N, CA, C and O atoms as CSV, one atom per row, in Angstrom:
chain,resi,resn,atom,element,x,y,z
A,1,UNK,N,N,219.226,142.557,168.381
A,1,UNK,CA,C,219.559,141.978,167.091
A,1,UNK,C,C,219.868,143.113,166.107
A,1,UNK,O,O,218.993,143.915,165.779
A,2,UNK,N,N,221.109,143.171,165.644
A,2,UNK,CA,C,221.466,144.209,164.685
A,2,UNK,C,C,221.412,143.651,163.270
A,2,UNK,O,O,222.008,142.618,162.963
A,3,UNK,N,N,220.689,144.356,162.426
A,3,UNK,CA,C,220.591,144.011,161.016
A,3,UNK,C,C,221.235,145.127,160.217
A,3,UNK,O,O,221.057,146.305,160.527
A,4,UNK,N,N,221.982,144.756,159.190
A,4,UNK,CA,C,222.570,145.771,158.325
A,4,UNK,C,C,222.245,145.457,156.866
A,4,UNK,O,O,222.054,144.305,156.477
A,5,UNK,N,N,222.191,146.517,156.087
A,5,UNK,CA,C,222.054,146.421,154.645
A,5,UNK,C,C,223.356,146.917,154.045
A,5,UNK,O,O,223.897,147.939,154.466
A,6,UNK,N,N,223.852,146.184,153.059
A,6,UNK,CA,C,225.117,146.549,152.416
A,6,UNK,C,C,224.890,146.650,150.912
A,6,UNK,O,O,224.295,145.764,150.300
A,7,UNK,N,N,225.366,147.730,150.337
A,7,UNK,CA,C,225.400,147.885,148.884
A,7,UNK,C,C,226.852,147.733,148.456
A,7,UNK,O,O,227.754,148.270,149.099
A,8,UNK,N,N,227.078,146.997,147.361
A,8,UNK,CA,C,228.448,146.779,146.883
A,8,UNK,C,C,228.536,147.048,145.393
A,8,UNK,O,O,227.540,146.983,144.673
A,9,UNK,N,N,229.753,147.354,144.940
A,9,UNK,CA,C,230.002,147.492,143.513
A,9,UNK,C,C,231.486,147.273,143.261
A,9,UNK,O,O,232.325,147.470,144.140
A,10,UNK,N,N,231.777,146.867,142.051
A,10,UNK,CA,C,233.148,146.704,141.603
A,10,UNK,C,C,233.205,146.946,140.118
A,10,UNK,O,O,232.207,146.789,139.415
A,11,UNK,N,N,234.361,147.324,139.644
A,11,UNK,CA,C,234.495,147.548,138.207
A,11,UNK,C,C,235.928,147.793,137.825
A,11,UNK,O,O,236.810,147.911,138.676
A,12,UNK,N,N,236.147,147.867,136.535
A,12,UNK,CA,C,237.467,148.224,136.076
A,12,UNK,C,C,237.415,148.927,134.744
A,12,UNK,O,O,236.439,148.832,133.999
A,13,UNK,N,N,238.491,149.636,134.462
A,13,UNK,CA,C,238.622,150.391,133.224
A,13,UNK,C,C,239.459,149.541,132.286
A,13,UNK,O,O,240.679,149.454,132.425
A,14,UNK,N,N,238.785,148.913,131.324
A,14,UNK,CA,C,239.422,147.846,130.570
A,14,UNK,C,C,239.192,146.580,131.379
A,14,UNK,O,O,238.955,146.656,132.584
A,15,UNK,N,N,239.255,145.448,130.757
A,15,UNK,CA,C,238.997,144.211,131.500
A,15,UNK,C,C,239.913,143.121,130.956
A,15,UNK,O,O,239.509,142.411,130.035
A,16,UNK,N,N,241.125,142.954,131.478
A,16,UNK,CA,C,241.615,143.539,132.731
A,16,UNK,C,C,242.102,144.980,132.561
A,16,UNK,O,O,242.305,145.482,131.456
A,17,UNK,N,N,242.274,145.605,133.714
A,17,UNK,CA,C,242.754,146.976,133.773
A,17,UNK,C,C,242.707,147.473,135.205
A,17,UNK,O,O,242.515,146.682,136.129
A,18,UNK,N,N,242.882,148.784,135.403
A,18,UNK,CA,C,242.785,149.348,136.745
A,18,UNK,C,C,241.370,149.157,137.291
A,18,UNK,O,O,240.393,149.448,136.602
A,19,UNK,N,N,241.261,148.671,138.520
A,19,UNK,CA,C,239.941,148.376,139.062
A,19,UNK,C,C,239.718,148.928,140.453
A,19,UNK,O,O,240.652,149.306,141.160
A,20,UNK,N,N,238.438,148.962,140.822
A,20,UNK,CA,C,238.067,149.420,142.148
A,20,UNK,C,C,236.877,148.645,142.676
A,20,UNK,O,O,236.086,148.094,141.910
A,21,UNK,N,N,236.762,148.609,143.990
A,21,UNK,CA,C,235.625,148.000,144.675
A,21,UNK,C,C,235.171,148.955,145.769
A,21,UNK,O,O,235.953,149.771,146.257
A,22,UNK,N,N,233.898,148.849,146.152
A,22,UNK,CA,C,233.369,149.718,147.203
A,22,UNK,C,C,232.139,149.087,147.832
A,22,UNK,O,O,231.457,148.258,147.227
A,23,UNK,N,N,231.876,149.504,149.067
A,23,UNK,CA,C,230.640,149.098,149.731
A,23,UNK,C,C,230.186,150.195,150.678
A,23,UNK,O,O,230.981,151.011,151.144
A,24,UNK,N,N,228.886,150.192,150.951
A,24,UNK,CA,C,228.255,151.110,151.895
A,24,UNK,C,C,227.419,150.260,152.846
A,24,UNK,O,O,226.678,149.380,152.409
A,25,UNK,N,N,227.540,150.525,154.141
A,25,UNK,CA,C,226.789,149.782,155.159
A,25,UNK,C,C,225.729,150.700,155.768
A,25,UNK,O,O,226.015,151.828,156.169
A,26,UNK,N,N,224.506,150.188,155.826
A,26,UNK,CA,C,223.383,150.929,156.408
A,26,UNK,C,C,222.833,150.159,157.601
A,26,UNK,O,O,222.764,148.930,157.584
A,27,UNK,N,N,222.447,150.890,158.626
A,27,UNK,CA,C,221.735,150.314,159.758
A,27,UNK,C,C,220.506,151.181,159.981
A,27,UNK,O,O,220.609,152.399,160.126
A,28,UNK,N,N,219.350,150.545,160.007
A,28,UNK,CA,C,218.081,151.254,160.148
A,28,UNK,C,C,217.959,152.380,159.124
A,28,UNK,O,O,217.455,153.461,159.429
A,29,UNK,N,N,218.428,152.110,157.910
A,29,UNK,CA,C,218.302,153.064,156.815
A,29,UNK,C,C,219.317,154.194,156.804
A,29,UNK,O,O,219.292,155.042,155.912
A,30,UNK,N,N,220.215,154.215,157.791
A,30,UNK,CA,C,221.226,155.277,157.869
A,30,UNK,C,C,222.605,154.699,157.579
A,30,UNK,O,O,222.950,153.618,158.054
A,31,UNK,N,N,223.390,155.437,156.791
A,31,UNK,CA,C,224.739,154.987,156.474
A,31,UNK,C,C,225.596,155.032,157.734
A,31,UNK,O,O,225.676,156.059,158.408
A,32,UNK,N,N,226.244,153.893,158.047
A,32,UNK,CA,C,227.111,153.862,159.229
A,32,UNK,C,C,228.584,153.715,158.851
A,32,UNK,O,O,229.464,154.048,159.644
A,33,UNK,N,N,228.856,153.216,157.642
A,33,UNK,CA,C,230.246,153.132,157.199
A,33,UNK,C,C,230.298,152.858,155.710
A,33,UNK,O,O,229.312,152.463,155.088
A,34,UNK,N,N,231.481,153.081,155.159
A,34,UNK,CA,C,231.739,152.723,153.765
A,34,UNK,C,C,233.233,152.537,153.607
A,34,UNK,O,O,234.023,153.016,154.420
A,35,UNK,N,N,233.610,151.837,152.554
A,35,UNK,CA,C,235.028,151.629,152.287
A,35,UNK,C,C,235.200,151.336,150.808
A,35,UNK,O,O,234.253,150.971,150.112
A,36,UNK,N,N,236.430,151.502,150.345
A,36,UNK,CA,C,236.747,151.201,148.952
A,36,UNK,C,C,238.226,150.890,148.830
A,36,UNK,O,O,239.022,151.195,149.719
A,37,UNK,N,N,238.573,150.279,147.717
A,37,UNK,CA,C,239.961,149.951,147.439
A,37,UNK,C,C,240.084,149.592,145.975
A,37,UNK,O,O,239.105,149.635,145.230
A,38,UNK,N,N,241.281,149.239,145.569
A,38,UNK,CA,C,241.452,148.900,144.167
A,38,UNK,C,C,242.766,148.208,143.895
A,38,UNK,O,O,243.585,147.998,144.789
A,39,UNK,N,N,242.943,147.860,142.629
A,39,UNK,CA,C,244.167,147.205,142.173
A,39,UNK,C,C,244.539,147.788,140.811
A,39,UNK,O,O,243.679,148.216,140.042
A,40,UNK,N,N,245.827,147.792,140.539
A,40,UNK,CA,C,246.318,148.357,139.284
A,40,UNK,C,C,245.945,147.511,138.073
A,40,UNK,O,O,245.711,148.051,136.993
A,41,UNK,N,N,245.886,146.199,138.238
A,41,UNK,CA,C,245.611,145.291,137.120
A,41,UNK,C,C,244.703,144.175,137.612
A,41,UNK,O,O,245.131,143.303,138.368
A,42,UNK,N,N,243.444,144.205,137.180
A,42,UNK,CA,C,242.462,143.247,137.691
A,42,UNK,C,C,241.311,143.118,136.701
A,42,UNK,O,O,241.376,143.649,135.593
A,43,UNK,N,N,240.254,142.409,137.106
A,43,UNK,CA,C,239.045,142.304,136.283
A,43,UNK,C,C,237.849,142.821,137.077
A,43,UNK,O,O,237.893,142.906,138.304
A,44,UNK,N,N,236.789,143.162,136.364
A,44,UNK,CA,C,235.602,143.657,137.073
A,44,UNK,C,C,234.999,142.572,137.966
A,44,UNK,O,O,234.508,142.887,139.050
A,45,UNK,N,N,235.021,141.307,137.545
A,45,UNK,CA,C,234.474,140.251,138.399
A,45,UNK,C,C,235.264,140.099,139.691
A,45,UNK,O,O,234.676,139.875,140.749
A,46,UNK,N,N,236.580,140.216,139.624
A,46,UNK,CA,C,237.394,140.150,140.848
A,46,UNK,C,C,237.050,141.316,141.779
A,46,UNK,O,O,237.002,141.148,142.997
A,47,UNK,N,N,236.813,142.483,141.208
A,47,UNK,CA,C,236.480,143.651,142.032
A,47,UNK,C,C,235.085,143.503,142.650
A,47,UNK,O,O,234.882,143.886,143.803
A,48,UNK,N,N,234.129,142.956,141.904
A,48,UNK,CA,C,232.790,142.702,142.473
A,48,UNK,C,C,232.898,141.747,143.660
A,48,UNK,O,O,232.271,141.969,144.696
A,49,UNK,N,N,233.689,140.688,143.512
A,49,UNK,CA,C,233.874,139.726,144.604
A,49,UNK,C,C,234.597,140.358,145.787
A,49,UNK,O,O,234.221,140.131,146.937
A,50,UNK,N,N,235.628,141.145,145.515
A,50,UNK,CA,C,236.349,141.816,146.599
A,50,UNK,C,C,235.438,142.746,147.388
A,50,UNK,O,O,235.560,142.840,148.609
A,51,UNK,N,N,234.533,143.428,146.712
A,51,UNK,CA,C,233.622,144.343,147.408
A,51,UNK,C,C,232.798,143.596,148.457
A,51,UNK,O,O,232.703,144.043,149.600
A,52,UNK,N,N,232.205,142.467,148.080
A,52,UNK,CA,C,231.368,141.751,149.053
A,52,UNK,C,C,232.201,141.077,150.138
A,52,UNK,O,O,231.785,141.026,151.295
A,53,UNK,N,N,233.357,140.566,149.778
A,53,UNK,CA,C,234.224,139.935,150.784
A,53,UNK,C,C,234.658,140.959,151.833
A,53,UNK,O,O,234.540,140.708,153.032
A,54,UNK,N,N,235.156,142.104,151.386
A,54,UNK,CA,C,235.580,143.147,152.342
A,54,UNK,C,C,234.407,143.611,153.202
A,54,UNK,O,O,234.563,143.815,154.407
A,55,UNK,N,N,233.247,143.777,152.596
A,55,UNK,CA,C,232.079,144.245,153.347
A,55,UNK,C,C,231.687,143.255,154.441
A,55,UNK,O,O,231.471,143.646,155.588
A,56,UNK,N,N,231.598,141.981,154.089
A,56,UNK,CA,C,231.203,140.971,155.085
A,56,UNK,C,C,232.252,140.874,156.189
A,56,UNK,O,O,231.906,140.790,157.367
A,57,UNK,N,N,233.528,140.884,155.815
A,57,UNK,CA,C,234.586,140.820,156.835
A,57,UNK,C,C,234.488,142.001,157.786
A,57,UNK,O,O,234.605,141.838,159.001
A,58,UNK,N,N,234.272,143.191,157.236
A,58,UNK,CA,C,234.228,144.386,158.079
A,58,UNK,C,C,233.001,144.416,158.985
A,58,UNK,O,O,233.126,144.767,160.158
A,59,UNK,N,N,231.823,144.060,158.482
A,59,UNK,CA,C,230.642,144.109,159.350
A,59,UNK,C,C,230.617,142.962,160.342
A,59,UNK,O,O,229.954,143.062,161.375
A,60,UNK,N,N,231.322,141.874,160.057
A,60,UNK,CA,C,231.352,140.777,161.031
A,60,UNK,C,C,232.021,141.228,162.323
A,60,UNK,O,O,231.763,140.661,163.385
A,61,UNK,N,N,232.878,142.240,162.243
A,61,UNK,CA,C,233.515,142.788,163.432
A,61,UNK,C,C,232.520,143.550,164.310
A,61,UNK,O,O,232.767,143.772,165.495
A,62,UNK,N,N,231.380,143.952,163.707
A,62,UNK,CA,C,230.360,144.690,164.451
A,62,UNK,C,C,229.409,143.761,165.211
A,62,UNK,O,O,228.580,144.224,165.994
A,63,UNK,N,N,229.531,142.459,164.981
A,63,UNK,CA,C,228.661,141.508,165.646
A,63,UNK,C,C,227.219,141.558,165.165
A,63,UNK,O,O,226.293,141.427,165.966
A,64,UNK,N,N,227.020,141.745,163.868
A,64,UNK,CA,C,225.666,141.821,163.328
A,64,UNK,C,C,225.033,140.430,163.266
A,64,UNK,O,O,225.723,139.416,163.157
A,65,UNK,N,N,223.708,140.412,163.338
A,65,UNK,CA,C,222.968,139.154,163.296
A,65,UNK,C,C,222.479,138.812,161.902
A,65,UNK,O,O,222.317,137.639,161.563
A,66,UNK,N,N,222.245,139.831,161.099
A,66,UNK,CA,C,221.636,139.625,159.795
A,66,UNK,C,C,222.159,140.655,158.802
A,66,UNK,O,O,222.268,141.842,159.111
A,67,UNK,N,N,222.483,140.174,157.600
A,67,UNK,CA,C,223.030,141.042,156.558
A,67,UNK,C,C,222.215,140.843,155.283
A,67,UNK,O,O,221.940,139.713,154.880
A,68,UNK,N,N,221.835,141.944,154.658
A,68,UNK,CA,C,221.271,141.897,153.315
A,68,UNK,C,C,222.251,142.611,152.399
A,68,UNK,O,O,222.556,143.787,152.596
A,69,UNK,N,N,222.739,141.899,151.405
A,69,UNK,CA,C,223.682,142.482,150.456
A,69,UNK,C,C,222.956,142.753,149.152
A,69,UNK,O,O,222.330,141.863,148.576
A,70,UNK,N,N,223.048,143.989,148.696
A,70,UNK,CA,C,222.496,144.386,147.404
A,70,UNK,C,C,223.659,144.641,146.456
A,70,UNK,O,O,224.495,145.513,146.692
A,71,UNK,N,N,223.695,143.865,145.381
A,71,UNK,CA,C,224.750,143.973,144.384
A,71,UNK,C,C,224.127,144.119,143.009
A,71,UNK,O,O,223.042,143.595,142.757
A,72,UNK,N,N,224.802,144.824,142.122
A,72,UNK,CA,C,224.324,144.905,140.743
A,72,UNK,C,C,225.017,143.865,139.867
A,72,UNK,O,O,224.931,143.922,138.640
A,73,UNK,N,N,225.702,142.921,140.498
A,73,UNK,CA,C,226.422,141.878,139.781
A,73,UNK,C,C,225.646,140.559,139.817
A,73,UNK,O,O,225.538,139.922,140.864
A,74,UNK,N,N,225.111,140.162,138.667
A,74,UNK,CA,C,224.469,138.848,138.565
A,74,UNK,C,C,225.502,137.753,138.815
A,74,UNK,O,O,225.181,136.707,139.377
A,75,UNK,N,N,226.747,137.998,138.395
A,75,UNK,CA,C,227.846,137.054,138.600
A,75,UNK,C,C,227.979,136.719,140.082
A,75,UNK,O,O,228.057,135.546,140.448
A,76,UNK,N,N,228.006,137.740,140.935
A,76,UNK,CA,C,228.144,137.510,142.376
A,76,UNK,C,C,226.884,136.874,142.952
A,76,UNK,O,O,226.965,135.863,143.650
A,77,UNK,N,N,225.732,137.451,142.670
A,77,UNK,CA,C,224.488,136.946,143.256
A,77,UNK,C,C,224.216,135.508,142.833
A,77,UNK,O,O,223.967,134.654,143.683
A,78,UNK,N,N,224.260,135.230,141.540
A,78,UNK,CA,C,223.991,133.872,141.072
A,78,UNK,C,C,225.105,132.904,141.468
A,78,UNK,O,O,224.853,131.737,141.766
A,79,UNK,N,N,226.338,133.408,141.468
A,79,UNK,CA,C,227.459,132.558,141.849
A,79,UNK,C,C,227.341,132.038,143.265
A,79,UNK,O,O,227.529,130.845,143.504
A,80,UNK,N,N,227.033,132.915,144.211
A,80,UNK,CA,C,227.010,132.505,145.621
A,80,UNK,C,C,225.704,131.810,146.003
A,80,UNK,O,O,225.689,131.013,146.941
A,81,UNK,N,N,224.614,132.093,145.299
A,81,UNK,CA,C,223.333,131.480,145.675
A,81,UNK,C,C,223.019,130.213,144.888
A,81,UNK,O,O,222.223,129.394,145.349
A,82,UNK,N,N,223.617,130.028,143.719
A,82,UNK,CA,C,223.248,128.894,142.871
A,82,UNK,C,C,224.461,128.138,142.332
A,82,UNK,O,O,224.643,126.960,142.640
A,83,UNK,N,N,225.280,128.797,141.540
A,83,UNK,CA,C,226.348,128.118,140.807
A,83,UNK,C,C,227.371,127.440,141.699
A,83,UNK,O,O,227.897,126.384,141.346
A,84,UNK,N,N,227.663,128.037,142.864
A,84,UNK,CA,C,228.737,127.525,143.722
A,84,UNK,C,C,228.477,126.085,144.163
A,84,UNK,O,O,229.418,125.314,144.350
A,85,UNK,N,N,227.217,125.724,144.329
A,85,UNK,CA,C,226.897,124.354,144.744
A,85,UNK,C,C,227.359,123.349,143.688
A,85,UNK,O,O,227.939,122.317,144.026
A,86,UNK,N,N,227.107,123.644,142.423
A,86,UNK,CA,C,227.566,122.773,141.328
A,86,UNK,C,C,229.081,122.792,141.211
A,86,UNK,O,O,229.706,121.752,141.002
A,87,UNK,N,N,229.674,123.976,141.347
A,87,UNK,CA,C,231.134,124.069,141.240
A,87,UNK,C,C,231.805,123.170,142.270
A,87,UNK,O,O,232.738,122.437,141.940
A,88,UNK,N,N,231.343,123.221,143.504
A,88,UNK,CA,C,231.949,122.404,144.559
A,88,UNK,C,C,231.720,120.922,144.288
A,88,UNK,O,O,232.633,120.112,144.453
A,89,UNK,N,N,230.525,120.569,143.881
A,89,UNK,CA,C,230.199,119.165,143.558
A,89,UNK,C,C,231.068,118.645,142.413
A,89,UNK,O,O,231.442,117.472,142.394
A,90,UNK,N,N,231.388,119.523,141.459
A,90,UNK,CA,C,232.151,119.134,140.261
A,90,UNK,C,C,233.647,119.430,140.375
A,90,UNK,O,O,234.336,119.547,139.361
A,91,UNK,N,N,234.150,119.552,141.611
A,91,UNK,CA,C,235.581,119.785,141.811
A,91,UNK,C,C,236.044,121.131,141.290
A,91,UNK,O,O,237.128,121.241,140.718
A,92,UNK,N,N,235.226,122.158,141.487
A,92,UNK,CA,C,235.524,123.530,141.062
A,92,UNK,C,C,235.705,123.634,139.551
A,92,UNK,O,O,236.601,124.311,139.048
A,93,UNK,N,N,234.815,122.934,138.852
A,93,UNK,CA,C,234.743,123.023,137.389
A,93,UNK,C,C,233.380,123.605,137.014
A,93,UNK,O,O,232.383,123.370,137.697
A,94,UNK,N,N,233.354,124.360,135.927
A,94,UNK,CA,C,232.095,124.904,135.420
A,94,UNK,C,C,231.336,123.808,134.685
A,94,UNK,O,O,231.835,122.693,134.535
A,95,UNK,N,N,230.141,124.123,134.230
A,95,UNK,CA,C,229.341,123.141,133.480
A,95,UNK,C,C,230.031,122.744,132.177
A,95,UNK,O,O,229.768,121.669,131.636
A,96,UNK,N,N,230.911,123.608,131.674
A,96,UNK,CA,C,231.674,123.262,130.463
A,96,UNK,C,C,233.022,122.615,130.796
A,96,UNK,O,O,233.890,122.490,129.933
A,97,UNK,N,N,233.185,122.205,132.064
A,97,UNK,CA,C,234.371,121.480,132.554
A,97,UNK,C,C,235.638,122.339,132.649
A,97,UNK,O,O,236.736,121.807,132.812
A,98,UNK,N,N,235.487,123.666,132.548
A,98,UNK,CA,C,236.627,124.572,132.723
A,98,UNK,C,C,236.794,124.874,134.205
A,98,UNK,O,O,235.824,124.830,134.962
A,99,UNK,N,N,238.032,125.183,134.628
A,99,UNK,CA,C,238.216,125.581,136.032
A,99,UNK,C,C,237.440,126.875,136.326
A,99,UNK,O,O,237.379,127.773,135.485
A,100,UNK,N,N,236.855,126.960,137.514
A,100,UNK,CA,C,236.132,128.161,137.930
A,100,UNK,C,C,237.141,129.304,138.075
A,100,UNK,O,O,238.152,129.170,138.765
A,101,UNK,N,N,236.853,130.415,137.422
A,101,UNK,CA,C,237.718,131.593,137.559
A,101,UNK,C,C,237.505,132.209,138.931
A,101,UNK,O,O,236.403,132.168,139.477
A,102,UNK,N,N,238.558,132.776,139.478
A,102,UNK,CA,C,238.527,133.460,140.780
A,102,UNK,C,C,238.181,132.511,141.926
A,102,UNK,O,O,237.556,132.908,142.910
A,103,UNK,N,N,238.595,131.260,141.783
A,103,UNK,CA,C,238.240,130.236,142.769
A,103,UNK,C,C,238.594,130.652,144.200
A,103,UNK,O,O,237.796,130.456,145.116
A,104,UNK,N,N,239.785,131.222,144.393
A,104,UNK,CA,C,240.193,131.572,145.761
A,104,UNK,C,C,239.247,132.604,146.373
A,104,UNK,O,O,238.994,132.571,147.578
A,105,UNK,N,N,238.728,133.511,145.563
A,105,UNK,CA,C,237.774,134.496,146.065
A,105,UNK,C,C,236.414,133.845,146.335
A,105,UNK,O,O,235.760,134.161,147.329
A,106,UNK,N,N,235.995,132.947,145.460
A,106,UNK,CA,C,234.735,132.227,145.685
A,106,UNK,C,C,234.811,131.376,146.952
A,106,UNK,O,O,233.844,131.308,147.711
A,107,UNK,N,N,235.953,130.727,147.187
A,107,UNK,CA,C,236.091,129.915,148.402
A,107,UNK,C,C,235.998,130.787,149.648
A,107,UNK,O,O,235.373,130.396,150.633
A,108,UNK,N,N,236.617,131.967,149.611
A,108,UNK,CA,C,236.548,132.887,150.747
A,108,UNK,C,C,235.118,133.382,150.944
A,108,UNK,O,O,234.626,133.418,152.072
A,109,UNK,N,N,234.449,133.764,149.862
A,109,UNK,CA,C,233.075,134.235,149.970
A,109,UNK,C,C,232.157,133.121,150.471
A,109,UNK,O,O,231.256,133.376,151.270
A,110,UNK,N,N,232.372,131.919,150.022
A,110,UNK,CA,C,231.575,130.773,150.478
A,110,UNK,C,C,231.741,130.568,151.980
A,110,UNK,O,O,230.766,130.321,152.689
A,111,UNK,N,N,232.971,130.671,152.458
A,111,UNK,CA,C,233.243,130.528,153.899
A,111,UNK,C,C,232.511,131.612,154.691
A,111,UNK,O,O,231.882,131.326,155.709
A,112,UNK,N,N,232.597,132.847,154.223
A,112,UNK,CA,C,231.939,133.960,154.920
A,112,UNK,C,C,230.418,133.824,154.862
A,112,UNK,O,O,229.725,134.093,155.843
A,113,UNK,N,N,229.912,133.411,153.719
A,113,UNK,CA,C,228.467,133.253,153.540
A,113,UNK,C,C,227.910,132.166,154.470
A,113,UNK,O,O,226.829,132.316,155.038
A,114,UNK,N,N,228.659,131.082,154.613
A,114,UNK,CA,C,228.219,129.974,155.470
A,114,UNK,C,C,228.226,130.367,156.947
A,114,UNK,O,O,227.450,129.832,157.739
A,115,UNK,N,N,229.100,131.297,157.315
A,115,UNK,CA,C,229.253,131.673,158.718
A,115,UNK,C,C,228.229,132.714,159.169
A,115,UNK,O,O,228.062,132.935,160.368
A,116,UNK,N,N,227.545,133.353,158.224
A,116,UNK,CA,C,226.635,134.430,158.598
A,116,UNK,C,C,225.228,134.214,158.095
A,116,UNK,O,O,224.959,133.304,157.311
A,117,UNK,N,N,224.347,135.058,158.555
A,117,UNK,CA,C,222.960,135.063,158.099
A,117,UNK,C,C,222.863,136.133,157.017
A,117,UNK,O,O,222.590,137.298,157.308
A,118,UNK,N,N,223.089,135.730,155.762
A,118,UNK,CA,C,223.197,136.683,154.663
A,118,UNK,C,C,222.107,136.429,153.633
A,118,UNK,O,O,221.888,135.300,153.194
A,119,UNK,N,N,221.435,137.500,153.263
A,119,UNK,CA,C,220.434,137.462,152.197
A,119,UNK,C,C,221.015,138.232,151.010
A,119,UNK,O,O,221.581,139.311,151.182
A,120,UNK,N,N,220.874,137.676,149.815
A,120,UNK,CA,C,221.450,138.251,148.599
A,120,UNK,C,C,220.363,138.860,147.732
A,120,UNK,O,O,219.342,138.229,147.454
A,121,UNK,N,N,220.597,140.099,147.309
A,121,UNK,CA,C,219.616,140.858,146.553
A,121,UNK,C,C,220.296,141.487,145.334
A,121,UNK,O,O,221.319,142.157,145.470
A,122,UNK,N,N,219.731,141.272,144.150
A,122,UNK,CA,C,220.260,141.915,142.954
A,122,UNK,C,C,219.511,143.222,142.721
A,122,UNK,O,O,218.285,143.272,142.823
A,123,UNK,N,N,220.262,144.283,142.406
A,123,UNK,CA,C,219.671,145.572,142.041
A,123,UNK,C,C,220.207,145.984,140.677
A,123,UNK,O,O,221.333,145.641,140.316
A,124,UNK,N,N,219.416,146.704,139.938
A,124,UNK,CA,C,219.828,147.184,138.623
A,124,UNK,C,C,220.854,148.294,138.799
A,124,UNK,O,O,220.623,149.252,139.537
A,125,UNK,N,N,221.983,148.160,138.122
A,125,UNK,CA,C,223.018,149.184,138.186
A,125,UNK,C,C,222.646,150.401,137.358
A,125,UNK,O,O,221.882,150.301,136.398
A,126,UNK,N,N,223.188,151.542,137.733
A,126,UNK,CA,C,222.996,152.799,136.997
A,126,UNK,C,C,221.508,153.119,136.827
A,126,UNK,O,O,221.072,153.602,135.782
A,127,UNK,N,N,220.742,152.832,137.889
A,127,UNK,CA,C,219.292,153.041,137.829
A,127,UNK,C,C,218.829,154.067,138.868
A,127,UNK,O,O,217.641,154.137,139.181
A,128,UNK,N,N,219.760,154.860,139.403
A,128,UNK,CA,C,219.389,155.901,140.356
A,128,UNK,C,C,219.198,155.419,141.775
A,128,UNK,O,O,218.667,156.162,142.601
A,129,UNK,N,N,219.613,154.195,142.092
A,129,UNK,CA,C,219.506,153.680,143.461
A,129,UNK,C,C,220.644,154.318,144.271
A,129,UNK,O,O,221.821,154.080,144.001
A,130,UNK,N,N,220.278,155.115,145.244
A,130,UNK,CA,C,221.212,156.008,145.943
A,130,UNK,C,C,222.537,155.355,146.345
A,130,UNK,O,O,223.603,155.839,145.966
A,131,UNK,N,N,222.480,154.283,147.093
A,131,UNK,CA,C,223.725,153.722,147.622
A,131,UNK,C,C,224.476,152.884,146.591
A,131,UNK,O,O,225.692,152.729,146.697
A,132,UNK,N,N,223.777,152.346,145.603
A,132,UNK,CA,C,224.456,151.696,144.489
A,132,UNK,C,C,225.227,152.749,143.686
A,132,UNK,O,O,226.353,152.500,143.257
A,133,UNK,N,N,224.629,153.911,143.486
A,133,UNK,CA,C,225.298,155.000,142.763
A,133,UNK,C,C,226.501,155.520,143.560
A,133,UNK,O,O,227.533,155.861,142.981
A,134,UNK,N,N,226.364,155.578,144.882
A,134,UNK,CA,C,227.487,156.007,145.722
A,134,UNK,C,C,228.654,155.030,145.578
A,134,UNK,O,O,229.806,155.448,145.451
A,135,UNK,N,N,228.354,153.732,145.597
A,135,UNK,CA,C,229.402,152.722,145.413
A,135,UNK,C,C,230.063,152.888,144.048
A,135,UNK,O,O,231.288,152.828,143.941
A,136,UNK,N,N,229.270,153.092,143.017
A,136,UNK,CA,C,229.801,153.270,141.672
A,136,UNK,C,C,230.763,154.456,141.616
A,136,UNK,O,O,231.815,154.381,140.981
A,137,UNK,N,N,230.403,155.532,142.272
A,137,UNK,CA,C,231.259,156.721,142.317
A,137,UNK,C,C,232.577,156.423,143.036
A,137,UNK,O,O,233.642,156.848,142.587
A,138,UNK,N,N,232.505,155.699,144.146
A,138,UNK,CA,C,233.718,155.329,144.880
A,138,UNK,C,C,234.608,154.410,144.033
A,138,UNK,O,O,235.832,154.540,144.054
A,139,UNK,N,N,233.998,153.488,143.295
A,139,UNK,CA,C,234.754,152.589,142.416
A,139,UNK,C,C,235.503,153.401,141.364
A,139,UNK,O,O,236.683,153.155,141.112
A,140,UNK,N,N,234.822,154.369,140.751
A,140,UNK,CA,C,235.472,155.182,139.713
A,140,UNK,C,C,236.647,155.980,140.288
A,140,UNK,O,O,237.674,156.142,139.628
A,141,UNK,N,N,236.492,156.475,141.517
A,141,UNK,CA,C,237.600,157.208,142.167
A,141,UNK,C,C,238.793,156.279,142.399
A,141,UNK,O,O,239.942,156.686,142.222
A,142,UNK,N,N,238.526,155.043,142.793
A,142,UNK,CA,C,239.632,154.072,142.989
A,142,UNK,C,C,240.350,153.783,141.678
A,142,UNK,O,O,241.578,153.709,141.649
A,143,UNK,N,N,239.603,153.619,140.601
A,143,UNK,CA,C,240.214,153.325,139.296
A,143,UNK,C,C,241.114,154.473,138.855
A,143,UNK,O,O,242.176,154.252,138.272
A,144,UNK,N,N,240.684,155.688,139.135
A,144,UNK,CA,C,241.459,156.873,138.727
A,144,UNK,C,C,242.840,156.907,139.378
A,144,UNK,O,O,243.777,157.469,138.812
A,145,UNK,N,N,242.971,156.314,140.553
A,145,UNK,CA,C,244.253,156.309,141.265
A,145,UNK,C,C,245.338,155.563,140.484
A,145,UNK,O,O,246.529,155.794,140.691
A,146,UNK,N,N,244.916,154.662,139.581
A,146,UNK,CA,C,245.879,153.842,138.852
A,146,UNK,C,C,246.114,154.298,137.427
A,146,UNK,O,O,246.853,153.650,136.685
A,147,UNK,N,N,245.498,155.406,137.028
A,147,UNK,CA,C,245.659,155.882,135.650
A,147,UNK,C,C,246.760,156.897,135.549
A,147,UNK,O,O,247.034,157.405,134.462
């Protein structure tokens, strides 16, 4: 049974603006892979979602049994563990009856989440957590590519 821990981050310079996403994958406490990417014009929430989507897609190729995702985004953690149930029940509308932003990304994340054994963990950003800080650094490098 292979278990992995994933740290993710996303951000942008300006919102919208140039953005980046990144993730780091750990197995038994050791980094086994990482990746990052970005877009010229995006939002930080889209980049946070892209980070977890890319991470889950990539580790699913490894045949892992269990994934723990640590994100510093309350938007992602609360969205996938709580809010998404109401959104789907309400026809992808928020509690204020507005359309859910980034719906296509939420639908993809929901599909991936349902297919795997994923535990969601929120971590404080910019708090010296090694792999969260590494992701943040990779995100900033991606944003720089578009400036």
